[in-house]
C-alpha positions in Angstrom: -13.2 83.0 4.8 -11.3 79.8 5.5 -11.2 76.7 3.2 -12.7 73.4 4.4 -11.9 69.9 3.3 -14.5 67.2 4.1 -12.7 63.9 3.9 -13.8 60.2 3.6 -17.6 60.8 3.5 -20.3 59.2 1.4 -21.1 62.2 -0.8 -24.7 62.1 -2.1 -26.1 64.8 -4.4 -29.2 63.8 -6.2 -29.1 66.9 -8.4 -26.0 65.4 -10.0 -26.9 61.7 -9.6 -23.8 61.6 -7.4 -23.2 58.9 -4.8 -19.5 58.3 -4.1 -17.1 57.8 -1.3 -14.7 60.8 -1.5 -13.6 64.2 -0.4 -15.2 67.6 -1.0 -13.5 71.0 -0.9 -15.0 74.3 0.1 -13.3 77.7 -0.7 -14.6 81.2 -0.2 -18.1 79.9 0.8 -18.5 77.9 -2.5 -18.2 74.3 -3.5 -15.0 73.6 -5.3 -15.8 70.0 -6.1 -14.4 66.6 -5.4 -10.8 66.4 -4.7 -7.9 64.2 -3.4 -7.6 63.4 0.3 -4.2 65.1 0.3 -5.6 68.5 -0.7 -4.7 71.2 1.8 -7.3 73.3 3.5 -7.6 75.6 6.6 -9.9 73.1 8.3 -10.3 69.4 7.8 -13.4 67.5 8.7 -13.2 63.7 8.9 -16.6 62.5 7.6 -15.8 58.7 7.9 -19.2 57.0 8.5 -21.1 60.1 7.6 -23.3 61.1 4.6 -22.3 64.4 3.0 -25.5 65.9 1.6 -26.5 69.3 0.2 -28.0 71.3 3.0 -31.6 70.3 3.7 -34.4 72.6 2.5 -37.7 72.9 4.4 -40.5 74.3 2.3 -42.7 75.8 4.9 -42.0 76.5 8.6 -43.7 78.6 11.2 -41.2 81.0 12.9 -44.0 82.9 14.6 -42.1 86.3 14.7 -43.5 88.9 14.8 -46.5 88.5 17.1 -46.2 85.0 18.6 -42.7 85.0 20.1 -44.0 82.9 23.0 -44.1 80.0 20.6 -40.9 80.7 18.6 -38.6 83.4 17.3 -36.7 83.6 14.1 -33.5 83.1 16.2 -34.8 80.0 18.1 -36.5 78.5 15.0 -33.5 78.8 12.8 -31.3 77.3 15.5 -33.7 74.4 15.6 -33.4 74.2 11.8 -29.6 73.9 12.0 -29.9 71.2 14.6 -32.2 69.3 12.2 -29.7 69.7 9.3 -31.8 72.4 7.5 -29.8 75.1 5.9 -32.7 76.9 4.0 -36.3 77.3 4.9 -39.5 79.0 3.7 -41.0 81.1 6.4 -44.8 81.1 6.6 -46.6 84.4 6.8 -48.8 83.4 9.7 -47.5 86.2 11.9 -49.0 89.3 13.4 -48.9 91.4 11.4 -49.2 89.0 8.5 -46.5 89.1 5.8 -48.7 90.7 3.2 -46.5 93.7 2.1 -42.9 94.4 1.2 -41.8 95.8 4.6 -43.1 92.7 6.4 -41.0 90.4 4.1 -37.9 92.5 4.6 -38.3 92.3 8.4 -38.1 88.5 8.2 -34.9 88.8 6.1 -33.4 91.3 8.6 -34.1 89.2 11.6 -32.8 86.1 9.9 -29.6 87.9 9.0 -29.2 89.0 12.7 -29.7 85.4 13.9 -27.0 84.2 11.5 -28.1 80.6 11.5 -29.7 79.3 8.3 -31.0 80.9 5.2 -34.6 82.1 5.5 -36.8 82.8 2.5 -40.1 84.7 3.1 -43.3 83.2 1.8 -45.8 86.1 1.2 -49.5 86.0 2.0 -51.8 85.3 -0.9 -54.5 87.5 0.6 -54.4 90.5 2.9 -54.2 89.5 6.5 -54.7 85.8 5.4 -58.4 86.5 5.3 -59.1 85.1 1.9 -61.0 88.2 0.7 -58.6 90.4 -1.3 -55.2 89.7 -2.9 -52.2 90.9 -1.0 -49.6 93.1 -2.7 -48.1 90.3 -4.8 -45.7 92.5 -6.8 -44.4 94.3 -3.8 -43.9 91.0 -2.0 -41.9 89.7 -4.9 -39.8 92.9 -4.7 -39.3 92.0 -1.0 -37.9 88.7 -2.1 -40.9 86.5 -1.4 -40.2 83.1 -3.1 -43.8 81.9 -3.0 -47.3 82.7 -1.7 -49.5 81.0 0.9 -52.1 81.8 3.5 -50.3 79.3 5.7 -52.8 77.1 7.7 -55.8 79.0 6.2 -57.1 77.3 3.1 -57.9 79.6 0.2 -61.7 79.0 0.2 -62.8 81.3 -2.6 -62.2 79.7 -6.0 -62.2 83.0 -7.8 -59.6 84.4 -5.4 -57.5 81.3 -6.1 -57.9 81.7 -9.8 -56.8 85.3 -9.7 -53.8 84.5 -7.4 -52.6 81.7 -9.8 -52.9 84.1 -12.8 -51.1 86.9 -11.0 -48.2 84.8 -9.5 -47.7 83.0 -12.9 -46.3 86.4 -14.2 -43.6 86.2 -11.5 -43.1 82.4 -11.8 -43.9 81.9 -8.2 -45.9 79.0 -6.7 -49.1 79.2 -4.6 -48.8 76.9 -1.6 -52.2 75.9 -0.4 -53.3 73.7 2.5 -56.1 71.8 0.9 -59.0 71.5 3.2 -62.7 72.4 2.8 -63.4 74.4 6.0 -67.1 73.4 6.2 -66.2 69.7 6.3 -63.4 70.2 8.8 -65.2 72.6 11.2 -64.8 71.6 14.8 -63.0 68.4 13.8 -60.3 67.1 16.1 -58.9 64.0 14.2 -59.4 61.8 11.2 -63.0 60.7 10.7 -63.1 56.9 11.0 -63.2 54.1 13.4 -61.2 55.7 16.2 -63.0 59.1 16.0 -66.2 57.2 16.6 -64.8 55.1 19.5 -63.2 58.1 21.1 -66.2 60.4 20.7 -64.2 63.1 18.9 -65.6 64.9 15.8 -63.8 63.7 12.7 -62.3 65.4 9.7 -63.1 63.3 6.6 -60.5 62.5 4.0 -62.9 64.2 1.5 -62.3 67.6 3.1 -58.8 67.4 1.6 -59.6 65.6 -1.6 -62.3 68.0 -2.8 -59.9 71.0 -2.5 -57.1 69.1 -4.1 -59.3 68.5 -7.1 -60.4 72.1 -7.2 -56.8 73.4 -7.0 -55.7 71.1 -9.8 -58.5 72.2 -12.0 -57.6 75.9 -11.4 -53.9 75.2 -12.1 -54.9 73.6 -15.4 -57.2 76.6 -16.3 -54.6 79.3 -15.4 -51.4 77.5 -16.2 -50.3 78.7 -12.8 -48.1 76.7 -10.3 -50.0 75.1 -7.4 -48.2 73.4 -4.5 -50.3 71.3 -2.2 -49.1 71.3 1.3 -49.1 68.3 3.8 -50.9 65.8 1.6 -52.4 63.0 3.7 -54.9 60.9 1.8 -54.8 58.1 -0.7 -57.2 59.8 -3.2 -55.1 63.0 -3.0 -52.1 61.1 -4.2 -54.1 59.5 -7.0 -55.4 62.9 -8.2 -51.9 64.5 -8.1 -50.5 61.6 -10.0 -53.1 62.0 -12.8 -52.6 65.7 -12.9 -48.8 65.3 -13.3 -49.3 62.8 -16.1 -51.5 65.4 -17.8 -48.8 68.0 -17.6 -50.5 70.3 -15.0 -48.1 72.4 -12.9 -48.8 70.8 -9.6 -46.4 69.7 -6.8 -46.9 68.3 -3.3 -45.2 67.6 0.0 -45.8 65.3 2.9 -44.7 65.5 6.5 -42.7 62.8 8.3 -45.4 62.4 11.0 -48.0 61.6 8.4 -45.7 58.8 7.2 -45.3 57.1 10.6 -48.2 57.9 13.0 -51.8 56.8 12.6 -55.1 58.1 14.0 -55.0 55.3 16.6 -52.4 57.4 18.5 -55.3 59.6 19.6 -56.4 56.9 22.0 -54.1 58.5 24.5 -55.9 61.8 24.1 -52.4 63.3 23.9 -52.8 66.8 22.2 -49.3 66.3 20.7 -50.9 63.9 18.2 -53.4 66.6 17.2 -52.2 67.9 13.9 -53.6 69.4 10.7 -54.3 67.6 8.4 -55.1 64.9 11.0 -53.2 61.6 11.3 -54.8 59.1 9.0 -54.9 55.3 8.8 -52.2 52.9 7.6 -53.9 52.6 4.2 -53.3 56.3 3.6 -49.7 56.1 4.8 -49.0 53.3 2.3 -50.4 55.5 -0.5 -48.2 58.4 0.6 -45.1 56.2 0.6 -46.0 55.0 -2.9 -46.4 58.6 -3.9 -42.9 59.4 -2.7 -41.5 56.4 -4.5 -42.9 57.1 -7.9 -42.3 60.9 -7.8 -45.9 62.0 -7.3 -44.9 63.7 -4.0 -42.0 66.0 -4.6 -40.8 66.9 -1.2 -40.9 66.1 2.5 -41.2 69.0 4.9 -41.4 69.3 8.7 -44.5 71.6 8.8 -42.8 72.9 12.0 -45.6 74.4 14.1 -44.4 75.4 17.5 -46.9 76.2 20.4 -46.1 77.4 23.9 -47.1 74.8 26.6 -50.4 76.6 27.5 -51.6 76.2 23.9 -51.1 72.4 24.0 -53.2 71.8 27.1 -54.1 68.4 28.6 -57.6 69.0 27.2 -57.5 67.9 23.6 -60.5 69.9 22.6 -58.9 73.1 23.6 -55.4 72.4 22.2 -54.1 74.0 19.1 -53.2 71.9 16.0 -49.6 71.2 15.1 -46.2 69.9 16.3 -42.6 71.0 16.0 -40.7 69.0 13.4 -37.4 70.6 12.3 -35.3 68.6 14.8 -37.0 65.3 14.2 -37.2 65.6 10.4 -34.2 63.4 9.6 -34.7 60.6 12.2 -38.4 60.2 11.5 -37.6 60.0 7.7 -35.0 57.3 8.5 -37.5 55.4 10.7 -40.4 55.5 8.2 -38.5 55.4 4.9 -34.9 54.2 5.1 -35.0 51.4 7.6 -38.1 49.7 6.0 -36.4 50.0 2.6 -39.0 52.2 1.0 -36.5 54.8 -0.3 -32.7 54.7 -0.8 -30.6 57.4 0.7 -30.3 59.3 -2.6 -34.1 59.1 -3.1 -34.7 60.5 0.4 -32.1 63.2 0.1 -33.7 64.4 -3.2 -37.0 64.9 -1.3 -35.2 67.0 1.3 -32.9 69.1 -1.0 -33.4 69.6 -4.7 -37.1 68.6 -4.6 -38.1 71.5 -2.3 -35.4 73.8 -3.8 -36.9 73.4 -7.3 -40.4 74.1 -6.0 -39.3 77.5 -4.5 -36.9 78.2 -7.3 -33.9 78.4 -5.0 -30.3 78.0 -6.2 -29.8 75.5 -3.3 -29.9 71.8 -2.7 -26.8 70.9 -4.8 -23.1 70.2 -4.3 -22.3 71.3 -7.9 -19.1 73.2 -8.4 -19.6 76.9 -7.7 -22.8 76.4 -5.7 -23.2 78.0 -2.2 -21.5 75.7 0.3 -24.6 74.7 2.3 -23.9 71.2 3.5 -25.3 68.7 6.0 -23.2 65.9 7.4 -25.5 63.1 8.5 -24.8 60.3 11.0 -27.3 57.7 9.8 -26.6 55.1 12.5 -26.4 56.9 15.8 -29.2 56.1 18.2 -30.4 58.3 21.1 -33.4 59.2 23.2 -35.0 62.6 22.4 -35.1 64.6 25.6 -36.4 68.2 26.2 -32.8 69.4 26.7 -31.9 68.4 23.1 -34.3 70.8 21.6 -33.3 74.2 20.3 -36.8 75.2 19.5 -38.6 77.5 22.0 -41.5 75.0 22.1 -41.6 71.3 22.9 -44.8 70.2 21.4 -43.7 66.9 19.8 -45.0 63.3 20.4 -41.4 62.0 19.9 -40.1 63.2 23.3 -38.8 60.2 25.2 -38.7 58.1 22.1 -35.6 56.4 20.7 -34.5 57.9 17.4 -31.9 57.0 14.8 -29.9 59.4 12.8 -29.1 63.1 13.1 -27.2 66.0 11.6 -23.6 65.9 13.0 -22.2 69.1 11.3 -24.0 71.8 9.4 -22.2 74.2 7.1 -23.9 77.4 5.8 -22.3 79.6 3.2 -19.0 77.8 3.8 -19.1 78.4 7.6 -19.6 75.6 10.2 -22.7 76.8 12.0 -23.6 73.7 14.0 -21.9 70.7 15.6 -23.9 68.0 17.4 -23.1 67.6 21.1 -21.2 64.4 21.8 
């Protein structure tokens, strides 16, 4: 494996509180540390004007294989991840069959190895077939290298099942990732319950649907001393509850998506199904609270919640359209738009939410440029501007509201295990 010298970049590694202009050497797939510009290497990459970051980590991504290959495959999804600067991702078990046993987890690993794009870490199902009735084979899934457990977009309704799951996974030091939403309150809902749902005549999903389950999950984490991770937080009161729980020493973490930081429920005035996501887009008041949660450390990570759907599943009829949008390839530019340009976060703060933050939640030895670490590196161009077109997307699906919009920032070069796996087209 050839050595690589990355020269003249702004090297940012929040795991080491590092933010310097300098040069970085890679040898035998590992980080060899900062070095002089005159160091010899088999390949030299000029990173002038670029940010050299640990490879981005996305906590939970739908890759859809097996069972829903019309939406995405492991090969196409990991190619989209690379284009977004993501070198490691957690793969949701919302497949058919569900990843609820060892062989299913090992299939994910095998397909990811064949694709040879980014690292893929299976997330095992909490319950068999994601039905919320009986615990999955947790121990066998751990043996199959599952790094965490989740029923994906199905909230774990039964509090006793959640309690048992937290107690069981605590033995393996694995987190439970739950999408907090009370199904009865969200039933048949299409968007955030508020002014615009009333005006548009669409059934709303109240903020309380999320907040009630956030409160329950925190209480169960305190009871069991298990690790709960709350996916896709979207409301002001959720942030407040998580903040108090952390101050009390409860093992709770949370993430937020870029689209929940920049889009509001008013976007549904267009009836465009690409604005139909779960949890629903909220109001600016909620966005402001989410940003504060990122700034003070209440929210640990930002993740794309990449949810691809074939065109026929995102129909022109909003009532019949599935929830969710793709997000891997817009992760960086939307974070730049909503957090860097307005001055809410510095670059080191943002990168921490995209690298060591999610890495720590899943217990991955990733998200760092420390000497001896795996050479997973993303070179970011923070200034480039471009219009997102369908031809730019590596994902098999195109369900994003950002098509045709001008974006700023992208991954220019992505290195995985010391090998250049992606270069942006000029």
